[in-house]
N, C-alpha and C positions, 0 to 999 in steps of 0.2 A: 337282487328283486330278481332274479333266474329258481332261485331254487326247488320253487312249488311253481314254476308254470308253469301254465297246461290242465294243474291240478284244480278244483274244486273243491271247495272245507264249507261246512254245518258247525258255528258254534252258537249251543243253544244260551240264553241270556246276556248277548255280546251286546247290552245296550250298553252297561259301565261296567266301574271295575271288572276280575279280572275278565272276565271274558269279553269286553269291549277290551283290555290288553291285546287279550288272547288274537284276536279279529283284525287288532291291527297288523299284527307284526307277523303272523299268516299272509295278510296281501302285499305287504313292505318282500313277504318272499315272493309275491308271484302269487298264491292264490286268487282265486275268486273265490268270496264269500255271500254267505247265509248267513245273516244276522239276525237272528231270533233275538224276539224279543215277548215280555209278555204283556204287558202294558202299558208298557211306555214308549210310543210311539218315538218320541221325539228323540228321546235319548236314542235309538236302532236310530236313526236319519240323523244325529251326527255322528254314529259311528261310520255309517256309509260313508259322509262326505267326507270324516280324514281319512281312510281309505283308496278313495277317489283322487282327493288332494297331495294324496302321497305319490299318484299314479298307478293305483290299483283298479279292481273291478269286486262291485260290491254288490247287493242288495235284499232288503229286508224281509223281512218273512214272520206273521203273527201265529202265534198259539198259546191258548192260556193250560198250561203242566197241570194243571190240578182237575179237569176236567180228565172223564174218561175215555174221550175221543183224540185225545189232545194229537195221539202221535201220527194218527192219520191224518185229522188237518194239517199238522205243521206239513208231511211229506207231500199231500195234495198241492200245498201253498209251492212249496220246493220244486214241484214234476211242472211246475209254467214257467220257471226259468229253469230248469238243468233236468239236464237228462240220465244222471248219475252222480254218484259222491265218489274223494276220495278221501276225505278228512273227517271222522269224525269225530265232538267235542263236546262230552256230556260236560257242560258244565253248570249251566241252571240250577239253583237249588235254593231251599230260604229253611232258615236257622229257626232257633231255638233254643233259651237259655235256661226256660223253667226245670227244675230240678223235678225227679220223680211222684216226686211226695204232690208236689203240683202242678204235674201235667195232664190238662183233659184228654178226652178221646177225641175229639173233632178237629185239635193241634194235634197229636200225634198223627191219625190218619192223614190229614195235613201234610206233614212233615215226609211219610213215605207215601202220598200221590205222587210229589214233584221232584222228591228225594231219588226214589227207589224206585215206582211201576214207570214212571216217564222215562228214562231212561232207557228201562227193560224194551219199553212197546219199541219206543223211538229203534233200539236194536231192531229187534223182531222185524218193522215194516221197513230199514237199512237192507237186511240183508242180500236182496233183490237188485238194490239200488248200487249198491258197495261195489267198487272196482277192487279188480284183482290186484295185492301189493300194496291194498289200502294203509288207509290209520285209524283205527279207535281211540281217546286217549278220554280219560273219565278222569272228574278235577272230588276229587276224595278231599282228604285234612287229615293231616298232625293224629287229631282230637279223636283217630279210629283209633291208632297204636297206642298213645298216653289221656292216661286221665287226672291232668294237668286242671282242666276244668271238667269235672265231675259233673256239675250241673247241665252242661251240653248232653248228657247222656245219649239219651232220643235223637236229636242229630247224630251222633259218633256213630250209633247203631246204623243209620240210616246209605252211613258215608263205610261202614265195615259189608254191608250187603253190596254197595256197590265195589267195592275192594272184592268179594269173592267175584260179583261179575267181569272185572276184569279178569280177572287168574280163567275162569272155566271156561269162558268164552275166548280167548285164545288161545286154546287147545280145540277148537269146534271152526274158526276161523282160520287155522294155521295153514293147512294145506293151499291154501288162496291167498299163505302171501301175504296175511294182512296184522300186523302186529296190534295187540290192544295191552297199551298199560294204566295203570291210574298213577294220579300225579297226585302228592299232599303237601298243599301249602300247610305254615302256619297262621300267623299274624300277618294279614295282609293290608296296607291300607288302601282303605276303600268306603264311599259310605255307609256299607254297612258296618267298617268296624271303628266309626267317628264316638261316639257313642262312646265306648273302650278310651279310645285316643283321646278324646277330648281334654282328659283330664294328666296333670304333670303325674298324678300316682301311679293313673291307670295305663300313659302310656311309659313310663318308667318300669311298670311289672310286665308290660309287655316283651321289650325290651330286651330286660332278664334272664327271658325264656329263650332268646335264640343267643349259640354260640359264637356270633359273628356281632355278637351289642346291638342290635339294630332291630326295625318294619321291615319286613318286606315291602317291596310293589307292584302290582300286577302285571307290569313290564320284567322283571326275575321268574315269573309263575310261567306265565309268556314264552322269555327265551325256551323253559326248559321242553315247554310245547312244539315250539317249534325246534327244536333237534331231533323229538321222535318223530315229528309230519315227515322229516324230512328223510334223503335216500343214510345219510347218514345214521342213522335210525335204524336203520332195516332189520336189527340181529339180538334187538329186545323186546321181549312181549312177556307177558302175563306176571310183569312186574308191577311192582308199588313205590313210586320212587318219589323218597324226599326232598322236598321243597321248601323244607319248612327253617331254613338258614341254620340247621344245627337244633334245633331247641328238641329235640329227642335223646340229643345224643345226654 
């Protein structure tokens, strides 16, 4: 309960899925958690309640990351509850499995607004709020390094951009002792992957991708993030961490 005691963490998209797993894990490790959500206030409240039930501290903040002023909105709300941040996890994102021949401009723009623009400007506005020695973790995807699902090309492109942000920002923030890394999950059991995993054939295909022969859970991704957020992760920066269960081997 003490590994992150006295630290404040912001996790975007923390109402469910991977974001909720990360928020709950960092909360158990002692951090005070800002639980960001876009529209599902009930899910965010459930995450806050789960963290508090485990003995932690949390508060919910809302911002629609598809909006141009989302970063300013989010940080203004954050500032009502805390005076600085030690750990920023850019987890929120939207997906698409529409192939390039069927992708329209509006959907493409929406993907980049949420998955690329919002984390960039969240970090832009975080620079004066991030405490020295802090941590930034960007949640990427194994699809940024593998064409195993080429129909997800636009989504994979957004995650590739996020990886470049992690690499280059690590040089910018390194002199302040702030680490910046990308964590790339594979297929994780969440609401978003439920359509794929609901059939026996879909689950078998997903499990076959992993060297470990299974589908990951949010808790397994959260463990990786928690390590990077801890003192033990202080010498890892500018890295792309494969958390796909060996799907890229």
